C-alpha positions as CSV (number, residue, x, y, z in Angstrom):
1,M,-12.4,3.1,-18.9
2,K,-14.3,6.1,-18.4
3,Q,-14.5,8.5,-15.4
4,T,-16.3,11.9,-15.2
5,Q,-15.2,13.5,-11.7
6,D,-12.7,16.1,-11.4
7,K,-9.7,14.2,-10.7
8,N,-8.3,16.8,-8.1
9,S,-11.3,16.2,-5.9
10,K,-10.9,15.7,-2.2
11,N,-14.4,14.9,-1.3
12,L,-15.0,11.6,-2.9
13,I,-17.2,9.7,-0.4
14,G,-19.5,6.9,-0.9
15,K,-20.9,5.4,-4.2
16,Q,-20.1,7.4,-7.3
17,S,-22.3,7.4,-10.4
18,Y,-19.7,7.1,-12.9
19,K,-17.3,3.8,-13.8
20,V,-13.8,3.8,-13.5
21,L,-13.4,0.2,-15.0
22,E,-15.5,-1.6,-17.8
23,T,-15.5,-5.0,-16.1
24,T,-17.8,-8.3,-16.0
25,E,-16.5,-8.6,-12.4
26,P,-19.4,-7.3,-10.0
27,W,-16.9,-6.9,-7.3
28,I,-13.5,-5.7,-7.2
29,L,-11.5,-4.5,-4.2
30,Y,-8.4,-2.5,-4.6
31,H,-6.5,-3.0,-1.1
32,N,-3.5,-3.0,0.8
33,D,-2.5,-6.0,3.0
34,F,-1.4,-3.8,5.8
35,S,-4.0,-1.4,5.7
36,L,-6.4,-1.4,8.7
37,C,-9.2,0.0,6.6
38,S,-8.5,-2.6,3.7
39,R,-8.7,-5.3,6.5
40,K,-12.1,-4.0,7.8
41,V,-13.7,-4.3,4.3
42,R,-12.0,-7.6,3.5
43,I,-13.7,-8.8,6.6
44,C,-16.9,-7.6,5.8
45,L,-16.9,-9.1,2.4
46,A,-16.1,-12.5,4.1
47,E,-18.9,-12.1,6.7
48,L,-21.4,-11.1,3.9
49,K,-19.9,-14.2,1.8
50,I,-19.5,-11.8,-1.2
51,N,-17.1,-13.2,-3.9
52,Y,-14.8,-10.4,-5.0
53,K,-11.5,-9.9,-7.0
54,P,-8.9,-8.5,-4.7
55,I,-6.3,-6.2,-6.4
56,H,-3.2,-5.4,-4.1
57,I,-1.9,-1.8,-4.2
58,N,1.5,-1.4,-2.5
59,I,1.8,1.7,-0.3
60,I,5.4,3.0,0.7
61,E,5.3,0.6,4.0
62,T,4.9,-2.6,1.7
63,G,7.7,-1.8,-0.7
64,S,6.4,0.9,-3.3
65,A,3.9,3.5,-3.9
66,D,1.4,1.8,-6.3
67,N,-1.1,4.2,-4.9
68,L,0.7,7.4,-6.6
69,T,0.8,6.0,-9.9
70,K,-1.1,7.4,-12.9
71,D,-3.2,4.2,-13.2
72,F,-4.4,4.0,-9.6
73,K,-5.2,7.9,-9.4
74,F,-7.7,7.3,-12.2
75,I,-9.5,4.8,-9.7
76,N,-8.8,7.1,-6.9
77,P,-7.7,10.6,-7.1
78,N,-7.1,10.8,-3.4
79,V,-4.6,7.8,-3.6
80,T,-6.0,6.1,-0.7
81,V,-6.9,2.3,-0.3
82,P,-9.4,0.6,0.1
83,V,-11.5,1.3,-3.0
84,L,-14.6,-1.1,-3.8
85,L,-15.6,-1.3,-7.3
86,H,-19.4,-2.4,-7.8
87,N,-19.9,-3.1,-11.4
88,G,-17.0,-0.8,-12.4
89,S,-18.5,2.2,-10.3
90,P,-16.3,3.3,-7.2
91,I,-17.3,3.6,-3.7
92,Y,-14.7,5.6,-1.4
93,E,-13.9,5.3,2.1
94,S,-14.1,2.1,3.9
95,H,-17.2,3.1,6.3
96,E,-19.1,3.9,3.2
97,Q,-18.1,0.6,1.6
98,I,-19.1,-1.4,4.8
99,K,-22.4,0.5,5.0
100,Y,-22.9,-0.1,0.9
101,L,-22.2,-3.7,1.3
102,Q,-24.7,-4.3,4.4
103,E,-27.5,-2.3,2.6
104,F,-27.0,-4.1,-0.8
105,M,-26.9,-7.2,1.1
106,K,-30.0,-6.2,3.3
107,N,-28.1,-6.9,6.4
108,E,-29.3,-4.9,9.3
109,I,-27.7,-6.4,12.3
110,N,-25.1,-3.9,12.5
111,L,-27.8,-0.9,13.1
112,N,-28.1,0.6,16.7
113,D,-26.6,3.1,19.0
114,E,-24.4,0.7,21.0
115,I,-22.7,-0.7,17.6
116,S,-22.3,3.0,16.2
117,Y,-20.7,4.3,19.6
118,W,-18.0,1.4,19.5
119,V,-17.5,1.9,15.8
120,K,-16.6,5.2,16.1
121,K,-14.5,4.9,19.5
122,G,-12.2,2.2,17.6
123,S,-11.7,4.5,14.3
124,L,-9.4,6.9,13.3
125,I,-11.3,10.1,13.2
126,G,-9.8,13.3,11.8
127,E,-6.2,14.2,12.8
128,P,-4.6,11.4,14.9
129,I,-3.2,13.9,17.5
130,N,-6.8,15.2,18.3
131,D,-9.5,13.8,20.6
132,L,-7.2,11.1,21.9
133,E,-9.6,10.8,24.8
134,K,-12.5,9.9,22.5
135,Y,-11.0,7.7,20.0
136,A,-9.0,4.5,20.2
137,G,-8.0,4.5,16.8
138,N,-6.4,7.7,16.9
139,C,-4.2,6.2,19.6
140,V,-3.1,3.3,18.0
141,S,-2.4,5.4,15.0
142,L,0.2,7.3,16.9
143,L,1.8,4.2,18.3
144,T,2.2,2.6,15.1
145,P,5.7,4.3,14.1
146,P,7.9,1.7,15.4
147,L,6.1,-1.0,13.0
148,F,6.6,1.9,10.0
149,I,10.4,2.0,11.0
150,S,10.7,-1.5,10.9
151,M,9.3,-2.0,7.5
152,L,10.9,0.7,5.9
153,Q,14.1,-0.5,6.8
154,N,14.7,-2.6,3.7
155,I,13.2,0.0,1.3
156,S,15.8,2.1,-0.6
157,I,16.3,5.8,0.2
158,F,16.0,6.7,-3.4
159,K,12.4,5.6,-3.5
160,F,11.5,8.6,-1.1
161,F,12.5,11.4,-3.1
162,S,10.0,10.1,-5.7
163,Y,7.3,9.5,-3.0
164,Y,7.7,12.9,-1.6
165,I,7.5,14.7,-4.9
166,R,4.4,12.6,-5.8
167,H,2.5,12.4,-2.8
168,P,-0.5,15.0,-2.6
169,V,0.0,15.1,1.5
170,K,3.5,16.4,2.0
171,F,3.2,16.3,5.7
172,R,2.6,12.4,5.6
173,A,5.3,11.8,3.1
174,F,8.0,14.1,5.2
175,N,7.0,11.7,8.1
176,F,8.0,8.8,6.3
177,I,11.3,10.1,5.4
178,I,12.0,11.1,8.9
179,F,11.1,7.5,9.9
180,K,13.5,6.1,7.1
181,I,16.5,8.3,8.1
182,F,16.4,8.4,11.8
183,G,14.9,5.0,12.4
184,F,14.5,4.0,16.1
185,N,16.6,6.8,17.2
186,S,13.1,8.7,16.9
187,Y,12.3,6.8,20.2
188,K,15.1,8.3,22.2
189,A,14.2,10.0,25.6
190,K,12.8,13.4,25.0
191,T,12.2,13.2,21.3
192,P,8.8,14.1,20.1
193,L,7.7,10.6,19.2
194,F,8.7,9.5,22.7
195,K,6.8,12.2,24.2
196,I,3.7,11.5,22.2
197,S,3.5,7.8,22.8
198,Q,3.8,8.5,26.8
199,K,0.6,11.0,26.3
200,V,-1.0,8.4,24.2
201,I,-0.8,5.2,25.9
202,T,-2.6,6.6,29.1
203,H,-5.7,7.4,27.0
204,L,-5.7,4.1,25.1
205,N,-5.5,2.4,28.6
206,N,-8.7,4.3,29.5
207,H,-10.4,3.0,26.3
208,M,-9.3,-0.6,26.5
209,R,-10.4,-0.6,30.2
210,E,-13.7,0.4,28.8
211,F,-13.7,-2.0,26.1
212,N,-12.8,-4.9,28.8
213,S,-16.0,-4.0,30.7
214,Q,-18.1,-3.8,27.5
215,I,-17.2,-7.4,26.6
216,L,-17.2,-8.9,30.3
217,N,-19.3,-12.1,30.0
218,K,-20.2,-11.2,26.1
219,K,-19.1,-13.4,23.1
220,W,-19.5,-10.1,20.9
221,I,-19.7,-6.5,21.6
222,S,-23.5,-5.9,21.0
223,N,-26.0,-8.5,21.9
224,N,-23.6,-11.2,21.5
225,Q,-23.8,-11.0,17.5
226,F,-20.8,-10.2,15.6
227,S,-21.2,-6.8,14.0
228,V,-19.2,-4.2,12.2
229,A,-18.3,-2.9,15.7
230,D,-16.4,-6.1,16.4
231,I,-14.9,-6.0,12.8
232,T,-13.5,-2.4,14.0
233,W,-11.8,-3.6,16.9
234,A,-10.5,-7.0,15.6
235,V,-8.2,-5.1,13.2
236,L,-7.5,-2.6,16.0
237,L,-6.3,-5.3,18.5
238,H,-4.5,-7.2,15.5
239,R,-2.3,-4.1,15.0
240,L,-1.7,-4.0,18.7
241,E,-0.3,-7.3,18.2
242,E,1.6,-6.5,15.5
243,L,3.2,-3.6,17.6
244,Q,3.7,-6.1,20.4
245,I,1.8,-4.1,22.7
246,L,-1.4,-6.3,22.9
247,E,-0.1,-8.8,25.4
248,K,0.7,-5.9,27.9
249,F,-3.0,-5.1,27.9
250,S,-4.2,-8.5,27.8
251,N,-2.3,-9.1,30.9
252,N,-4.4,-6.7,32.8
253,Y,-7.7,-7.1,30.8
254,P,-8.7,-10.9,30.5
255,A,-11.9,-10.1,28.8
256,I,-10.0,-8.6,26.1
257,E,-7.4,-11.6,25.7
258,N,-10.5,-14.0,25.4
259,Y,-12.2,-11.9,22.9
260,Y,-9.2,-11.7,20.8
261,I,-9.0,-15.6,20.9
262,R,-12.6,-15.9,19.6
263,V,-12.0,-13.3,16.8
264,K,-8.8,-15.0,15.6
265,K,-10.9,-18.3,15.3
266,R,-13.7,-16.4,13.0
267,H,-13.9,-17.4,9.5
268,S,-14.0,-13.9,8.1
269,F,-11.0,-12.8,10.4
270,K,-8.7,-15.6,8.9
271,E,-10.3,-14.9,5.3
272,G,-10.0,-11.1,5.6
273,V,-6.7,-10.9,7.7
274,L,-4.7,-14.0,8.3
275,D,-5.0,-15.1,4.7
276,F,-3.3,-11.9,3.4
277,K,0.0,-12.5,4.5
278,N,2.5,-9.9,3.2
279,T,6.4,-10.5,3.3
280,S,7.0,-6.6,4.0
281,V,4.6,-6.8,7.1
282,D,6.2,-10.1,8.4
283,K,9.7,-8.8,7.9
284,G,8.7,-5.6,9.8
285,V,7.2,-7.6,12.9
286,K,10.4,-9.6,13.2
287,I,12.5,-6.6,13.1
288,L,10.5,-4.8,15.8
289,Q,10.7,-7.8,18.1
290,K,14.4,-8.0,17.7
291,S,14.9,-4.3,18.1
292,I,12.8,-4.1,21.3
293,S,15.5,-6.7,22.6
294,S,18.5,-5.3,21.2
295,L,18.1,-1.5,21.4
296,N,18.2,0.0,25.0
297,H,15.9,3.1,24.3
298,L,13.4,1.1,22.3
299,R,13.3,-1.5,25.0
300,K,12.7,1.4,27.7
301,H,10.1,2.9,25.5
302,Y,8.0,-0.5,25.6
303,I,8.8,-0.9,29.4
304,E,7.3,2.6,30.2
305,I,4.2,1.9,27.9
306,E,3.8,-1.4,30.1
307,D,4.2,0.5,33.4
308,S,1.6,3.2,32.2
309,I,-0.7,0.3,31.7
310,K,-0.5,-1.2,35.3
311,K,-1.0,2.0,37.0
């Protein structure tokens, strides 16, 4: 292995000139099954029919924090996934990875203003709490904690002490400790998460209404050709399905329901998302489903989401 960058750098974006791994594999993807950004890059690799070696990196939600190990910090000092290697050289940030893959494969179908607009609208931009009226990705990020809580239930509390000490972003680590300690009580009436969710769902409903209009009488988002915009919204809708929220939207927006049926049938979605089943994620989804039925305050939270969508 060799590496020349400052390992404390926080500005690692795009293709780097150095290698972090001596390898004969042309493409390697360090990814996580649950990570939305990892899912985007895996779909893109499948669309472009690029053979690659996947290396799964656990994050705390999927059982442990492999991303905080010394070995992975050598691959990415910012401890985030995914990281794409091309001939041993890293490419950081999922949007830069997808851009690099398209340019390398001379794929130009994803380059127009309409696609750029929908990619950005479906992405997490900046801090999730900001610009909720602009970005559906920010909204979905703030609605995800019930699934985090479900997935963290079977993880030993002792793992979180090390997680907090080693994690470079203490605020994120602290949030996960709160999720672990308080569980679904975090969603009792008038708690911060409950109030945030009420605010978020109104904005997300506006985004979904606009998205429904965009795909009405279309197969895909732009020019009826599958693009990076569809990759972005495919993983977003899938996350809403995991959160038990998508059906509440599709009942009001039939174009979205039909669109998602097409998405799930596409080979790249199967290869990039459905084939990467993860036990921790599956258990978390089942725990969430059961908890919505058995916990009055959580059921009320979901009823209020549905009522907000119907307004």
